[in-house]
C-alpha positions as CSV (number, residue, x, y, z in Angstrom):
1,M,72.8,6.2,-29.5
2,N,69.5,7.9,-28.9
3,K,66.0,6.8,-30.2
4,M,66.2,8.8,-33.4
5,E,69.6,7.4,-34.3
6,L,68.3,3.9,-33.6
7,I,65.4,4.5,-35.9
8,E,67.7,5.8,-38.7
9,K,70.0,2.8,-38.2
10,V,67.0,0.3,-38.4
11,A,65.8,2.1,-41.5
12,Q,69.2,1.9,-43.2
13,D,69.8,-1.8,-42.2
14,S,66.4,-3.0,-43.2
15,Q,65.9,-0.8,-46.2
16,L,62.7,0.7,-44.8
17,K,61.5,4.3,-44.9
18,V,62.3,6.2,-41.7
19,S,58.6,6.5,-40.9
20,E,58.2,2.7,-41.2
21,A,61.3,2.1,-39.0
22,K,59.9,4.6,-36.5
23,K,56.7,2.6,-36.3
24,A,58.6,-0.6,-35.8
25,V,60.9,0.7,-33.1
26,E,58.0,2.4,-31.2
27,S,55.9,-0.8,-31.5
28,L,58.8,-2.8,-30.0
29,I,59.2,-0.3,-27.1
30,N,55.4,-0.3,-26.4
31,T,55.3,-4.1,-26.5
32,V,58.1,-4.3,-24.0
33,I,56.5,-1.8,-21.7
34,G,53.1,-3.5,-22.0
35,S,54.6,-6.9,-21.2
36,L,56.5,-5.7,-18.2
37,K,53.4,-3.9,-16.9
38,A,51.6,-7.2,-17.2
39,G,54.3,-8.9,-15.2
40,D,55.7,-10.9,-18.1
41,D,59.5,-11.5,-18.7
42,I,60.9,-10.6,-22.1
43,A,63.8,-12.7,-23.4
44,L,65.6,-11.4,-26.5
45,A,68.1,-14.0,-27.7
46,G,71.6,-12.5,-28.0
47,L,70.6,-9.4,-25.9
48,G,69.2,-10.5,-22.5
49,I,66.1,-10.8,-20.3
50,F,64.0,-8.0,-19.0
51,K,61.9,-8.9,-15.9
52,V,60.0,-7.2,-13.1
53,K,61.2,-8.0,-9.6
54,E,59.4,-7.3,-6.3
55,R,61.3,-5.3,-3.8
56,K,60.4,-5.8,-0.1
57,A,59.7,-2.9,2.2
58,R,62.7,-1.9,4.3
59,A,64.1,0.6,6.7
60,A,66.7,3.1,5.3
61,R,68.6,6.1,6.7
62,N,68.3,9.6,5.3
63,P,72.0,10.5,4.7
64,K,71.4,14.1,5.3
65,T,69.6,14.0,8.6
66,G,70.4,10.4,9.8
67,E,66.7,9.8,10.4
68,I,65.5,6.3,9.8
69,I,62.6,6.2,7.2
70,Q,60.5,3.4,5.9
71,V,60.8,2.6,2.2
72,P,57.7,1.0,0.9
73,A,57.6,-2.3,-1.1
74,G,57.7,-1.8,-4.9
75,K,58.6,-3.2,-8.2
76,R,61.7,-2.6,-10.2
77,I,62.9,-3.6,-13.7
78,A,65.9,-5.8,-14.0
79,F,67.9,-6.7,-17.1
80,K,70.2,-9.7,-17.2
81,V,72.6,-9.5,-20.1
82,S,73.0,-12.7,-22.3
83,S,76.3,-14.5,-22.2
84,G,76.8,-14.0,-25.9
85,L,76.5,-10.2,-25.5
86,K,78.9,-10.2,-22.6
87,K,81.5,-12.1,-24.8
88,E,81.0,-9.5,-27.6
89,I,81.6,-6.6,-25.3
90,K,84.7,-8.1,-23.7
């Protein structure tokens, strides 16, 4: 499912106009992005938890040349699936 299909499904399920559903979905996405940028976790009951994790600097090997390179520290987004969703998928 892509973004437009999601918007259409939200519009259909909530009996909103597509333009209203689009605003709602885009607002949700922007809120999630803004919260993650601020370093906040986002817990959505029944879905899971989005969080930003720090990654330490490390040495890695370039597989093509075998050269050891330094990978800088950084941040990554992690998603932990809720147990309820895991049960639904299985």
